[in-house]
N, CA, C and O atoms as a Maestro MAE file, in Angstrom:
{
 s_m_m2io_version
 :::
 2.0.0
}

f_m_ct {
 s_m_title
 :::
 protein
 m_atom[340] {
  # First column is atom index #
  i_m_mmod_type
  r_m_x_coord
  r_m_y_coord
  r_m_z_coord
  i_m_residue_number
  s_m_chain_name
  s_m_pdb_residue_name
  s_m_pdb_atom_name
  i_m_atomic_number
  :::
  1 25 -71.565 34.651 -3.492 1 A "MET " " N  " 7
  2 3 -70.508 33.784 -2.930 1 A "MET " " CA " 6
  3 2 -70.313 34.143 -1.411 1 A "MET " " C  " 6
  4 15 -70.427 35.298 -0.999 1 A "MET " " O  " 8
  5 25 -70.018 33.098 -0.631 2 A "LYS " " N  " 7
  6 3 -70.002 33.218 0.716 2 A "LYS " " CA " 6
  7 2 -68.633 33.926 1.227 2 A "LYS " " C  " 6
  8 15 -67.573 33.788 0.617 2 A "LYS " " O  " 8
  9 25 -68.746 34.589 2.241 3 A "SER " " N  " 7
  10 3 -67.374 35.241 2.623 3 A "SER " " CA " 6
  11 2 -67.179 34.747 3.985 3 A "SER " " C  " 6
  12 15 -68.113 34.284 4.641 3 A "SER " " O  " 8
  13 25 -65.769 34.852 4.498 4 A "VAL " " N  " 7
  14 3 -65.371 34.543 5.804 4 A "VAL " " CA " 6
  15 2 -66.390 35.176 6.773 4 A "VAL " " C  " 6
  16 15 -66.989 34.579 7.668 4 A "VAL " " O  " 8
  17 25 -66.488 36.481 6.451 5 A "ASN " " N  " 7
  18 3 -67.315 37.271 7.477 5 A "ASN " " CA " 6
  19 2 -68.839 36.869 7.617 5 A "ASN " " C  " 6
  20 15 -69.425 37.089 8.677 5 A "ASN " " O  " 8
  21 25 -69.470 36.287 6.553 6 A "ASP " " N  " 7
  22 3 -70.682 35.543 6.607 6 A "ASP " " CA " 6
  23 2 -70.691 34.448 7.620 6 A "ASP " " C  " 6
  24 15 -71.614 34.399 8.434 6 A "ASP " " O  " 8
  25 25 -69.665 33.504 7.630 7 A "GLY " " N  " 7
  26 3 -69.665 32.432 8.639 7 A "GLY " " CA " 6
  27 2 -69.229 32.960 9.932 7 A "GLY " " C  " 6
  28 15 -69.736 32.424 10.918 7 A "GLY " " O  " 8
  29 25 -68.366 33.932 10.128 8 A "ARG " " N  " 7
  30 3 -68.273 34.462 11.417 8 A "ARG " " CA " 6
  31 2 -69.473 35.060 12.133 8 A "ARG " " C  " 6
  32 15 -69.769 34.844 13.308 8 A "ARG " " O  " 8
  33 25 -70.064 35.765 11.362 9 A "GLN " " N  " 7
  34 3 -71.470 36.352 11.703 9 A "GLN " " CA " 6
  35 2 -72.463 35.441 12.265 9 A "GLN " " C  " 6
  36 15 -73.123 35.623 13.288 9 A "GLN " " O  " 8
  37 25 -72.493 34.367 11.420 10 A "PHE " " N  " 7
  38 3 -73.285 33.296 11.692 10 A "PHE " " CA " 6
  39 2 -73.013 32.601 12.899 10 A "PHE " " C  " 6
  40 15 -73.953 32.245 13.609 10 A "PHE " " O  " 8
  41 25 -71.770 32.352 13.233 11 A "GLY " " N  " 7
  42 3 -71.180 31.764 14.579 11 A "GLY " " CA " 6
  43 2 -71.687 32.706 15.732 11 A "GLY " " C  " 6
  44 15 -72.277 32.257 16.714 11 A "GLY " " O  " 8
  45 25 -71.433 33.975 15.558 12 A "TYR " " N  " 7
  46 3 -71.807 35.022 16.539 12 A "TYR " " CA " 6
  47 2 -73.272 35.010 16.910 12 A "TYR " " C  " 6
  48 15 -73.658 35.097 18.076 12 A "TYR " " O  " 8
  49 25 -74.164 34.885 15.737 13 A "ASN " " N  " 7
  50 3 -75.519 34.748 15.959 13 A "ASN " " CA " 6
  51 2 -75.850 33.537 16.699 13 A "ASN " " C  " 6
  52 15 -76.805 33.607 17.473 13 A "ASN " " O  " 8
  53 25 -75.217 32.438 16.589 14 A "VAL " " N  " 7
  54 3 -75.569 31.096 17.142 14 A "VAL " " CA " 6
  55 2 -75.120 31.306 18.649 14 A "VAL " " C  " 6
  56 15 -75.825 30.840 19.544 14 A "VAL " " O  " 8
  57 25 -74.074 31.931 18.912 15 A "VAL " " N  " 7
  58 3 -73.631 32.353 20.376 15 A "VAL " " CA " 6
  59 2 -74.717 33.112 21.072 15 A "VAL " " C  " 6
  60 15 -75.228 32.825 22.155 15 A "VAL " " O  " 8
  61 25 -75.002 34.156 20.266 16 A "ASP " " N  " 7
  62 3 -76.062 35.061 20.923 16 A "ASP " " CA " 6
  63 2 -77.476 34.139 21.389 16 A "ASP " " C  " 6
  64 15 -78.017 34.290 22.484 16 A "ASP " " O  " 8
  65 25 -77.887 33.295 20.480 17 A "LYS " " N  " 7
  66 3 -79.064 32.627 20.715 17 A "LYS " " CA " 6
  67 2 -78.846 31.616 21.780 17 A "LYS " " C  " 6
  68 15 -79.792 31.307 22.504 17 A "LYS " " O  " 8
  69 25 -77.583 31.031 21.948 18 A "ILE " " N  " 7
  70 3 -77.376 30.110 23.022 18 A "ILE " " CA " 6
  71 2 -77.362 30.868 24.374 18 A "ILE " " C  " 6
  72 15 -77.847 30.365 25.388 18 A "ILE " " O  " 8
  73 25 -76.777 32.123 24.351 19 A "LYS " " N  " 7
  74 3 -76.642 32.832 25.681 19 A "LYS " " CA " 6
  75 2 -78.063 33.337 25.970 19 A "LYS " " C  " 6
  76 15 -78.387 33.466 27.150 19 A "LYS " " O  " 8
  77 25 -78.937 33.632 25.001 20 A "ALA " " N  " 7
  78 3 -80.299 34.041 25.204 20 A "ALA " " CA " 6
  79 2 -81.106 33.109 25.946 20 A "ALA " " C  " 6
  80 15 -82.080 33.517 26.580 20 A "ALA " " O  " 8
  81 25 -80.775 31.855 25.923 21 A "GLY " " N  " 7
  82 3 -81.379 30.820 26.469 21 A "GLY " " CA " 6
  83 2 -82.754 30.307 25.812 21 A "GLY " " C  " 6
  84 15 -83.581 29.660 26.454 21 A "GLY " " O  " 8
  85 25 -82.891 30.628 24.605 22 A "GLY " " N  " 7
  86 3 -84.204 30.413 23.936 22 A "GLY " " CA " 6
  87 2 -84.295 28.877 23.313 22 A "GLY " " C  " 6
  88 15 -83.805 27.916 23.907 22 A "GLY " " O  " 8
  89 25 -84.947 28.774 22.110 23 A "LYS " " N  " 7
  90 3 -85.216 27.492 21.585 23 A "LYS " " CA " 6
  91 2 -83.850 26.776 21.003 23 A "LYS " " C  " 6
  92 15 -83.782 25.548 20.958 23 A "LYS " " O  " 8
  93 25 -82.923 27.494 20.623 24 A "LEU " " N  " 7
  94 3 -81.640 26.794 20.233 24 A "LEU " " CA " 6
  95 2 -80.909 26.271 21.427 24 A "LEU " " C  " 6
  96 15 -80.143 25.327 21.240 24 A "LEU " " O  " 8
  97 25 -81.041 26.745 22.589 25 A "LEU " " N  " 7
  98 3 -80.498 26.242 23.826 25 A "LEU " " CA " 6
  99 2 -81.173 24.969 24.183 25 A "LEU " " C  " 6
  100 15 -80.511 24.048 24.660 25 A "LEU " " O  " 8
  101 25 -82.401 24.866 23.991 26 A "GLN " " N  " 7
  102 3 -83.276 23.694 24.241 26 A "GLN " " CA " 6
  103 2 -83.021 22.655 23.163 26 A "GLN " " C  " 6
  104 15 -83.059 21.455 23.434 26 A "GLN " " O  " 8
  105 25 -82.782 23.072 22.037 27 A "VAL " " N  " 7
  106 3 -82.342 21.926 20.863 27 A "VAL " " CA " 6
  107 2 -80.972 21.371 21.277 27 A "VAL " " C  " 6
  108 15 -80.800 20.152 21.279 27 A "VAL " " O  " 8
  109 25 -79.920 22.275 21.652 28 A "LEU " " N  " 7
  110 3 -78.768 21.793 22.033 28 A "LEU " " CA " 6
  111 2 -78.888 20.955 23.295 28 A "LEU " " C  " 6
  112 15 -78.231 19.914 23.304 28 A "LEU " " O  " 8
  113 25 -79.635 21.251 24.376 29 A "ALA " " N  " 7
  114 3 -79.827 20.380 25.506 29 A "ALA " " CA " 6
  115 2 -80.315 19.107 25.206 29 A "ALA " " C  " 6
  116 15 -79.878 18.112 25.785 29 A "ALA " " O  " 8
  117 25 -81.304 19.044 24.231 30 A "ASP " " N  " 7
  118 3 -81.820 17.840 23.750 30 A "ASP " " CA " 6
  119 2 -80.820 16.853 23.284 30 A "ASP " " C  " 6
  120 15 -80.779 15.677 23.646 30 A "ASP " " O  " 8
  121 25 -79.949 17.482 22.379 31 A "LYS " " N  " 7
  122 3 -78.997 16.658 21.425 31 A "LYS " " CA " 6
  123 2 -77.832 16.320 22.473 31 A "LYS " " C  " 6
  124 15 -77.223 15.273 22.255 31 A "LYS " " O  " 8
  125 25 -77.519 16.945 23.385 32 A "VAL " " N  " 7
  126 3 -76.534 16.431 24.505 32 A "VAL " " CA " 6
  127 2 -77.095 15.698 25.507 32 A "VAL " " C  " 6
  128 15 -76.326 15.141 26.290 32 A "VAL " " O  " 8
  129 25 -78.294 15.576 25.655 33 A "GLY " " N  " 7
  130 3 -78.908 14.824 26.676 33 A "GLY " " CA " 6
  131 2 -78.909 15.335 28.066 33 A "GLY " " C  " 6
  132 15 -78.807 14.557 29.014 33 A "GLY " " O  " 8
  133 25 -79.029 16.711 28.233 34 A "MET " " N  " 7
  134 3 -79.002 17.271 29.550 34 A "MET " " CA " 6
  135 2 -79.988 18.382 29.743 34 A "MET " " C  " 6
  136 15 -80.380 19.018 28.765 34 A "MET " " O  " 8
  137 25 -80.401 18.644 30.928 35 A "PRO " " N  " 7
  138 3 -81.418 19.609 31.116 35 A "PRO " " CA " 6
  139 2 -80.868 21.042 30.619 35 A "PRO " " C  " 6
  140 15 -79.651 21.155 30.472 35 A "PRO " " O  " 8
  141 25 -81.588 21.983 30.392 36 A "VAL " " N  " 7
  142 3 -81.210 23.371 29.914 36 A "VAL " " CA " 6
  143 2 -80.642 24.056 31.049 36 A "VAL " " C  " 6
  144 15 -79.687 24.788 30.786 36 A "VAL " " O  " 8
  145 25 -81.048 23.976 32.364 37 A "GLU " " N  " 7
  146 3 -80.639 24.500 33.390 37 A "GLU " " CA " 6
  147 2 -79.091 24.105 33.577 37 A "GLU " " C  " 6
  148 15 -78.283 24.986 33.870 37 A "GLU " " O  " 8
  149 25 -78.736 22.926 33.425 38 A "GLU " " N  " 7
  150 3 -77.271 22.496 33.636 38 A "GLU " " CA " 6
  151 2 -76.535 22.989 32.416 38 A "GLU " " C  " 6
  152 15 -75.354 23.288 32.592 38 A "GLU " " O  " 8
  153 25 -77.031 23.120 31.235 39 A "LEU " " N  " 7
  154 3 -76.408 23.723 30.156 39 A "LEU " " CA " 6
  155 2 -75.954 25.191 30.274 39 A "LEU " " C  " 6
  156 15 -74.863 25.602 29.879 39 A "LEU " " O  " 8
  157 25 -76.867 25.899 30.833 40 A "LYS " " N  " 7
  158 3 -76.619 27.258 31.260 40 A "LYS " " CA " 6
  159 2 -75.470 27.586 32.176 40 A "LYS " " C  " 6
  160 15 -75.028 28.726 32.322 40 A "LYS " " O  " 8
  161 25 -74.964 26.386 32.854 41 A "GLN " " N  " 7
  162 3 -73.707 26.614 33.711 41 A "GLN " " CA " 6
  163 2 -72.338 26.643 32.802 41 A "GLN " " C  " 6
  164 15 -71.232 26.904 33.274 41 A "GLN " " O  " 8
  165 25 -72.554 26.377 31.622 42 A "TYR " " N  " 7
  166 3 -71.373 26.312 30.686 42 A "TYR " " CA " 6
  167 2 -70.943 27.767 30.226 42 A "TYR " " C  " 6
  168 15 -71.801 28.564 29.844 42 A "TYR " " O  " 8
  169 25 -69.844 28.039 30.260 43 A "GLN " " N  " 7
  170 3 -69.172 29.262 29.619 43 A "GLN " " CA " 6
  171 2 -68.971 29.024 28.094 43 A "GLN " " C  " 6
  172 15 -68.653 27.939 27.607 43 A "GLN " " O  " 8
  173 25 -69.196 30.175 27.400 44 A "VAL " " N  " 7
  174 3 -69.252 29.990 25.839 44 A "VAL " " CA " 6
  175 2 -67.996 30.754 25.226 44 A "VAL " " C  " 6
  176 15 -67.887 31.918 25.613 44 A "VAL " " O  " 8
  177 25 -67.231 30.394 24.521 45 A "PHE " " N  " 7
  178 3 -66.160 30.771 23.890 45 A "PHE " " CA " 6
  179 2 -66.187 30.486 22.357 45 A "PHE " " C  " 6
  180 15 -66.648 29.412 21.970 45 A "PHE " " O  " 8
  181 25 -65.735 31.357 21.513 46 A "THR " " N  " 7
  182 3 -65.726 31.317 20.072 46 A "THR " " CA " 6
  183 2 -64.401 31.158 19.485 46 A "THR " " C  " 6
  184 15 -63.425 31.591 20.097 46 A "THR " " O  " 8
  185 25 -64.278 30.605 18.403 47 A "GLU " " N  " 7
  186 3 -63.075 30.530 17.575 47 A "GLU " " CA " 6
  187 2 -61.912 30.044 18.301 47 A "GLU " " C  " 6
  188 15 -60.829 30.611 18.152 47 A "GLU " " O  " 8
  189 25 -62.050 28.978 19.126 48 A "VAL " " N  " 7
  190 3 -61.005 28.377 20.092 48 A "VAL " " CA " 6
  191 2 -60.020 27.350 19.282 48 A "VAL " " C  " 6
  192 15 -60.438 26.348 18.701 48 A "VAL " " O  " 8
  193 25 -58.819 27.704 19.327 49 A "PRO " " N  " 7
  194 3 -57.819 26.684 18.589 49 A "PRO " " CA " 6
  195 2 -57.731 25.475 19.628 49 A "PRO " " C  " 6
  196 15 -57.673 25.628 20.848 49 A "PRO " " O  " 8
  197 25 -57.731 24.299 18.984 50 A "LEU " " N  " 7
  198 3 -57.565 23.093 19.831 50 A "LEU " " CA " 6
  199 2 -56.670 22.230 18.963 50 A "LEU " " C  " 6
  200 15 -56.595 22.203 17.735 50 A "LEU " " O  " 8
  201 25 -55.931 21.451 19.980 51 A "GLU " " N  " 7
  202 3 -54.908 20.497 19.328 51 A "GLU " " CA " 6
  203 2 -55.663 19.229 19.181 51 A "GLU " " C  " 6
  204 15 -56.262 18.852 20.188 51 A "GLU " " O  " 8
  205 25 -55.744 18.515 18.131 52 A "THR " " N  " 7
  206 3 -56.305 17.225 17.868 52 A "THR " " CA " 6
  207 2 -55.168 16.160 17.460 52 A "THR " " C  " 6
  208 15 -53.982 16.429 17.266 52 A "THR " " O  " 8
  209 25 -55.719 15.016 17.379 53 A "THR " " N  " 7
  210 3 -54.714 13.837 17.114 53 A "THR " " CA " 6
  211 2 -54.127 13.972 15.766 53 A "THR " " C  " 6
  212 15 -53.065 13.404 15.511 53 A "THR " " O  " 8
  213 25 -54.841 14.796 14.748 54 A "ASN " " N  " 7
  214 3 -54.319 15.161 13.428 54 A "ASN " " CA " 6
  215 2 -53.794 16.566 13.166 54 A "ASN " " C  " 6
  216 15 -53.668 17.081 12.055 54 A "ASN " " O  " 8
  217 25 -53.507 17.110 14.339 55 A "GLY " " N  " 7
  218 3 -53.082 18.507 14.223 55 A "GLY " " CA " 6
  219 2 -53.757 19.548 14.999 55 A "GLY " " C  " 6
  220 15 -54.006 19.417 16.197 55 A "GLY " " O  " 8
  221 25 -54.065 20.637 14.273 56 A "TYR " " N  " 7
  222 3 -54.937 21.590 15.090 56 A "TYR " " CA " 6
  223 2 -56.189 22.083 14.271 56 A "TYR " " C  " 6
  224 15 -56.242 21.964 13.047 56 A "TYR " " O  " 8
  225 25 -57.112 22.598 14.967 57 A "MET " " N  " 7
  226 3 -58.355 22.878 14.394 57 A "MET " " CA " 6
  227 2 -58.796 24.218 15.179 57 A "MET " " C  " 6
  228 15 -58.331 24.475 16.289 57 A "MET " " O  " 8
  229 25 -59.633 24.968 14.591 58 A "ARG " " N  " 7
  230 3 -60.198 26.129 15.265 58 A "ARG " " CA " 6
  231 2 -61.801 25.911 15.331 58 A "ARG " " C  " 6
  232 15 -62.572 26.026 14.378 58 A "ARG " " O  " 8
  233 25 -62.108 25.599 16.558 59 A "ALA " " N  " 7
  234 3 -63.579 25.402 16.919 59 A "ALA " " CA " 6
  235 2 -64.268 26.544 16.730 59 A "ALA " " C  " 6
  236 15 -63.813 27.627 17.099 59 A "ALA " " O  " 8
  237 25 -65.500 26.409 16.101 60 A "ASP " " N  " 7
  238 3 -66.358 27.581 16.097 60 A "ASP " " CA " 6
  239 2 -66.860 28.109 17.418 60 A "ASP " " C  " 6
  240 15 -66.876 29.305 17.711 60 A "ASP " " O  " 8
  241 25 -67.238 27.197 18.136 61 A "ILE " " N  " 7
  242 3 -67.892 27.483 19.524 61 A "ILE " " CA " 6
  243 2 -67.518 26.327 20.386 61 A "ILE " " C  " 6
  244 15 -67.678 25.187 19.951 61 A "ILE " " O  " 8
  245 25 -66.976 26.561 21.711 62 A "VAL " " N  " 7
  246 3 -66.631 25.672 22.863 62 A "VAL " " CA " 6
  247 2 -67.327 26.163 23.943 62 A "VAL " " C  " 6
  248 15 -67.235 27.326 24.336 62 A "VAL " " O  " 8
  249 25 -68.152 25.154 24.527 63 A "MET " " N  " 7
  250 3 -68.758 25.469 25.872 63 A "MET " " CA " 6
  251 2 -68.163 24.663 26.960 63 A "MET " " C  " 6
  252 15 -68.137 23.433 26.930 63 A "MET " " O  " 8
  253 25 -67.689 25.380 27.918 64 A "LEU " " N  " 7
  254 3 -66.994 24.738 29.068 64 A "LEU " " CA " 6
  255 2 -67.673 24.807 30.415 64 A "LEU " " C  " 6
  256 15 -68.146 25.874 30.805 64 A "LEU " " O  " 8
  257 25 -67.739 23.692 31.146 65 A "LYS " " N  " 7
  258 3 -68.267 23.672 32.357 65 A "LYS " " CA " 6
  259 2 -66.877 23.741 33.413 65 A "LYS " " C  " 6
  260 15 -65.978 22.900 33.379 65 A "LYS " " O  " 8
  261 25 -66.903 24.709 34.176 66 A "VAL " " N  " 7
  262 3 -65.716 24.840 35.037 66 A "VAL " " CA " 6
  263 2 -66.161 24.704 36.477 66 A "VAL " " C  " 6
  264 15 -67.133 25.368 36.839 66 A "VAL " " O  " 8
  265 25 -65.517 23.873 37.368 67 A "VAL " " N  " 7
  266 3 -65.918 23.844 38.699 67 A "VAL " " CA " 6
  267 2 -64.479 24.015 39.341 67 A "VAL " " C  " 6
  268 15 -63.481 23.383 38.996 67 A "VAL " " O  " 8
  269 25 -64.544 24.997 40.353 68 A "ASP " " N  " 7
  270 3 -63.298 25.142 41.122 68 A "ASP " " CA " 6
  271 2 -61.967 25.273 40.255 68 A "ASP " " C  " 6
  272 15 -60.890 24.760 40.558 68 A "ASP " " O  " 8
  273 25 -62.215 26.022 39.163 69 A "GLU " " N  " 7
  274 3 -61.235 26.452 38.176 69 A "GLU " " CA " 6
  275 2 -60.689 25.229 37.384 69 A "GLU " " C  " 6
  276 15 -59.632 25.264 36.754 69 A "GLU " " O  " 8
  277 25 -61.460 24.203 37.469 70 A "ILE " " N  " 7
  278 3 -61.087 22.893 36.628 70 A "ILE " " CA " 6
  279 2 -62.233 22.662 35.648 70 A "ILE " " C  " 6
  280 15 -63.423 22.631 35.960 70 A "ILE " " O  " 8
  281 25 -61.729 22.503 34.426 71 A "ILE " " N  " 7
  282 3 -62.646 22.087 33.304 71 A "ILE " " CA " 6
  283 2 -63.041 20.559 33.564 71 A "ILE " " C  " 6
  284 15 -62.272 19.599 33.599 71 A "ILE " " O  " 8
  285 25 -64.388 20.566 33.731 72 A "VAL " " N  " 7
  286 3 -65.107 19.118 33.984 72 A "VAL " " CA " 6
  287 2 -65.803 18.678 32.786 72 A "VAL " " C  " 6
  288 15 -66.090 17.487 32.659 72 A "VAL " " O  " 8
  289 25 -66.108 19.558 31.871 73 A "ASP " " N  " 7
  290 3 -66.933 19.054 30.752 73 A "ASP " " CA " 6
  291 2 -66.613 20.088 29.673 73 A "ASP " " C  " 6
  292 15 -66.322 21.260 29.912 73 A "ASP " " O  " 8
  293 25 -66.696 19.534 28.462 74 A "ALA " " N  " 7
  294 3 -66.644 20.458 27.162 74 A "ALA " " CA " 6
  295 2 -67.547 20.029 26.104 74 A "ALA " " C  " 6
  296 15 -67.811 18.847 25.886 74 A "ALA " " O  " 8
  297 25 -68.040 21.074 25.416 75 A "ILE " " N  " 7
  298 3 -68.875 20.768 24.181 75 A "ILE " " CA " 6
  299 2 -68.421 21.554 22.980 75 A "ILE " " C  " 6
  300 15 -68.442 22.785 23.020 75 A "ILE " " O  " 8
  301 25 -68.046 20.956 22.003 76 A "VAL " " N  " 7
  302 3 -67.355 21.534 20.877 76 A "VAL " " CA " 6
  303 2 -68.523 21.646 19.669 76 A "VAL " " C  " 6
  304 15 -69.120 20.642 19.281 76 A "VAL " " O  " 8
  305 25 -68.754 22.868 19.170 77 A "ILE " " N  " 7
  306 3 -69.917 23.054 18.213 77 A "ILE " " CA " 6
  307 2 -69.217 23.642 17.002 77 A "ILE " " C  " 6
  308 15 -68.623 24.718 17.073 77 A "ILE " " O  " 8
  309 25 -69.304 22.832 15.751 78 A "GLU " " N  " 7
  310 3 -68.997 23.365 14.545 78 A "GLU " " CA " 6
  311 2 -70.149 23.657 13.627 78 A "GLU " " C  " 6
  312 15 -70.997 22.849 13.248 78 A "GLU " " O  " 8
  313 25 -70.057 24.900 13.332 79 A "ASN " " N  " 7
  314 3 -71.305 25.491 12.459 79 A "ASN " " CA " 6
  315 2 -70.869 25.255 11.030 79 A "ASN " " C  " 6
  316 15 -69.685 25.224 10.696 79 A "ASN " " O  " 8
  317 25 -71.901 25.088 10.196 80 A "LYS " " N  " 7
  318 3 -71.711 25.164 8.785 80 A "LYS " " CA " 6
  319 2 -72.789 26.041 8.086 80 A "LYS " " C  " 6
  320 15 -74.002 25.894 8.235 80 A "LYS " " O  " 8
  321 25 -72.209 26.934 7.335 81 A "LEU " " N  " 7
  322 3 -73.089 27.760 6.684 81 A "LEU " " CA " 6
  323 2 -72.929 27.585 5.219 81 A "LEU " " C  " 6
  324 15 -71.862 27.770 4.635 81 A "LEU " " O  " 8
  325 25 -73.979 27.240 4.681 82 A "ASN " " N  " 7
  326 3 -74.193 27.183 3.107 82 A "ASN " " CA " 6
  327 2 -75.248 28.172 2.528 82 A "ASN " " C  " 6
  328 15 -76.386 28.340 2.968 82 A "ASN " " O  " 8
  329 25 -74.652 28.819 1.424 83 A "ILE " " N  " 7
  330 3 -75.726 29.936 0.863 83 A "ILE " " CA " 6
  331 2 -75.865 29.377 -0.468 83 A "ILE " " C  " 6
  332 15 -74.889 29.076 -1.156 83 A "ILE " " O  " 8
  333 25 -77.225 29.217 -0.886 84 A "PHE " " N  " 7
  334 3 -77.493 28.977 -2.117 84 A "PHE " " CA " 6
  335 2 -78.213 30.152 -2.819 84 A "PHE " " C  " 6
  336 15 -79.159 30.728 -2.281 84 A "PHE " " O  " 8
  337 25 -77.742 30.483 -4.018 85 A "VAL " " N  " 7
  338 3 -78.429 31.648 -4.586 85 A "VAL " " CA " 6
  339 2 -79.253 31.212 -5.861 85 A "VAL " " C  " 6
  340 15 -79.906 32.045 -6.489 85 A "VAL " " O  " 8
  :::
 }
 m_bond[339] {
  # First column is bond index #
  i_m_from
  i_m_to
  i_m_order
  :::
  1 1 2 1
  2 2 3 1
  3 3 4 2
  4 3 5 1
  5 5 6 1
  6 6 7 1
  7 7 8 2
  8 7 9 1
  9 9 10 1
  10 10 11 1
  11 11 12 2
  12 11 13 1
  13 13 14 1
  14 14 15 1
  15 15 16 2
  16 15 17 1
  17 17 18 1
  18 18 19 1
  19 19 20 2
  20 19 21 1
  21 21 22 1
  22 22 23 1
  23 23 24 2
  24 23 25 1
  25 25 26 1
  26 26 27 1
  27 27 28 2
  28 27 29 1
  29 29 30 1
  30 30 31 1
  31 31 32 2
  32 31 33 1
  33 33 34 1
  34 34 35 1
  35 35 36 2
  36 35 37 1
  37 37 38 1
  38 38 39 1
  39 39 40 2
  40 39 41 1
  41 41 42 1
  42 42 43 1
  43 43 44 2
  44 43 45 1
  45 45 46 1
  46 46 47 1
  47 47 48 2
  48 47 49 1
  49 49 50 1
  50 50 51 1
  51 51 52 2
  52 51 53 1
  53 53 54 1
  54 54 55 1
  55 55 56 2
  56 55 57 1
  57 57 58 1
  58 58 59 1
  59 59 60 2
  60 59 61 1
  61 61 62 1
  62 62 63 1
  63 63 64 2
  64 63 65 1
  65 65 66 1
  66 66 67 1
  67 67 68 2
  68 67 69 1
  69 69 70 1
  70 70 71 1
  71 71 72 2
  72 71 73 1
  73 73 74 1
  74 74 75 1
  75 75 76 2
  76 75 77 1
  77 77 78 1
  78 78 79 1
  79 79 80 2
  80 79 81 1
  81 81 82 1
  82 82 83 1
  83 83 84 2
  84 83 85 1
  85 85 86 1
  86 86 87 1
  87 87 88 2
  88 87 89 1
  89 89 90 1
  90 90 91 1
  91 91 92 2
  92 91 93 1
  93 93 94 1
  94 94 95 1
  95 95 96 2
  96 95 97 1
  97 97 98 1
  98 98 99 1
  99 99 100 2
  100 99 101 1
  101 101 102 1
  102 102 103 1
  103 103 104 2
  104 103 105 1
  105 105 106 1
  106 106 107 1
  107 107 108 2
  108 107 109 1
  109 109 110 1
  110 110 111 1
  111 111 112 2
  112 111 113 1
  113 113 114 1
  114 114 115 1
  115 115 116 2
  116 115 117 1
  117 117 118 1
  118 118 119 1
  119 119 120 2
  120 119 121 1
  121 121 122 1
  122 122 123 1
  123 123 124 2
  124 123 125 1
  125 125 126 1
  126 126 127 1
  127 127 128 2
  128 127 129 1
  129 129 130 1
  130 130 131 1
  131 131 132 2
  132 131 133 1
  133 133 134 1
  134 134 135 1
  135 135 136 2
  136 135 137 1
  137 137 138 1
  138 138 139 1
  139 139 140 2
  140 139 141 1
  141 141 142 1
  142 142 143 1
  143 143 144 2
  144 143 145 1
  145 145 146 1
  146 146 147 1
  147 147 148 2
  148 147 149 1
  149 149 150 1
  150 150 151 1
  151 151 152 2
  152 151 153 1
  153 153 154 1
  154 154 155 1
  155 155 156 2
  156 155 157 1
  157 157 158 1
  158 158 159 1
  159 159 160 2
  160 159 161 1
  161 161 162 1
  162 162 163 1
  163 163 164 2
  164 163 165 1
  165 165 166 1
  166 166 167 1
  167 167 168 2
  168 167 169 1
  169 169 170 1
  170 170 171 1
  171 171 172 2
  172 171 173 1
  173 173 174 1
  174 174 175 1
  175 175 176 2
  176 175 177 1
  177 177 178 1
  178 178 179 1
  179 179 180 2
  180 179 181 1
  181 181 182 1
  182 182 183 1
  183 183 184 2
  184 183 185 1
  185 185 186 1
  186 186 187 1
  187 187 188 2
  188 187 189 1
  189 189 190 1
  190 190 191 1
  191 191 192 2
  192 191 193 1
  193 193 194 1
  194 194 195 1
  195 195 196 2
  196 195 197 1
  197 197 198 1
  198 198 199 1
  199 199 200 2
  200 199 201 1
  201 201 202 1
  202 202 203 1
  203 203 204 2
  204 203 205 1
  205 205 206 1
  206 206 207 1
  207 207 208 2
  208 207 209 1
  209 209 210 1
  210 210 211 1
  211 211 212 2
  212 211 213 1
  213 213 214 1
  214 214 215 1
  215 215 216 2
  216 215 217 1
  217 217 218 1
  218 218 219 1
  219 219 220 2
  220 219 221 1
  221 221 222 1
  222 222 223 1
  223 223 224 2
  224 223 225 1
  225 225 226 1
  226 226 227 1
  227 227 228 2
  228 227 229 1
  229 229 230 1
  230 230 231 1
  231 231 232 2
  232 231 233 1
  233 233 234 1
  234 234 235 1
  235 235 236 2
  236 235 237 1
  237 237 238 1
  238 238 239 1
  239 239 240 2
  240 239 241 1
  241 241 242 1
  242 242 243 1
  243 243 244 2
  244 243 245 1
  245 245 246 1
  246 246 247 1
  247 247 248 2
  248 247 249 1
  249 249 250 1
  250 250 251 1
  251 251 252 2
  252 251 253 1
  253 253 254 1
  254 254 255 1
  255 255 256 2
  256 255 257 1
  257 257 258 1
  258 258 259 1
  259 259 260 2
  260 259 261 1
  261 261 262 1
  262 262 263 1
  263 263 264 2
  264 263 265 1
  265 265 266 1
  266 266 267 1
  267 267 268 2
  268 267 269 1
  269 269 270 1
  270 270 271 1
  271 271 272 2
  272 271 273 1
  273 273 274 1
  274 274 275 1
  275 275 276 2
  276 275 277 1
  277 277 278 1
  278 278 279 1
  279 279 280 2
  280 279 281 1
  281 281 282 1
  282 282 283 1
  283 283 284 2
  284 283 285 1
  285 285 286 1
  286 286 287 1
  287 287 288 2
  288 287 289 1
  289 289 290 1
  290 290 291 1
  291 291 292 2
  292 291 293 1
  293 293 294 1
  294 294 295 1
  295 295 296 2
  296 295 297 1
  297 297 298 1
  298 298 299 1
  299 299 300 2
  300 299 301 1
  301 301 302 1
  302 302 303 1
  303 303 304 2
  304 303 305 1
  305 305 306 1
  306 306 307 1
  307 307 308 2
  308 307 309 1
  309 309 310 1
  310 310 311 1
  311 311 312 2
  312 311 313 1
  313 313 314 1
  314 314 315 1
  315 315 316 2
  316 315 317 1
  317 317 318 1
  318 318 319 1
  319 319 320 2
  320 319 321 1
  321 321 322 1
  322 322 323 1
  323 323 324 2
  324 323 325 1
  325 325 326 1
  326 326 327 1
  327 327 328 2
  328 327 329 1
  329 329 330 1
  330 330 331 1
  331 331 332 2
  332 331 333 1
  333 333 334 1
  334 334 335 1
  335 335 336 2
  336 335 337 1
  337 337 338 1
  338 338 339 1
  339 339 340 2
  :::
 }
}
């Protein structure tokens, strides 16, 4: 059975891989259509509460590009972890 800790650890692993700048960062850059070097300018946050049109959600990962203390772009990543035994 999957536990909450499994999902959180998976999220932390994803963040570590993004910050390391390896293959996962390249895949993400390809998906969002920007160069890796630009994506490296984003700050990475985990378990961020967000207000949506349907209420609230807790985003697994939020990447923010901040210029002069103003958020100019955001990327929200939702991880899904399925364990099959």
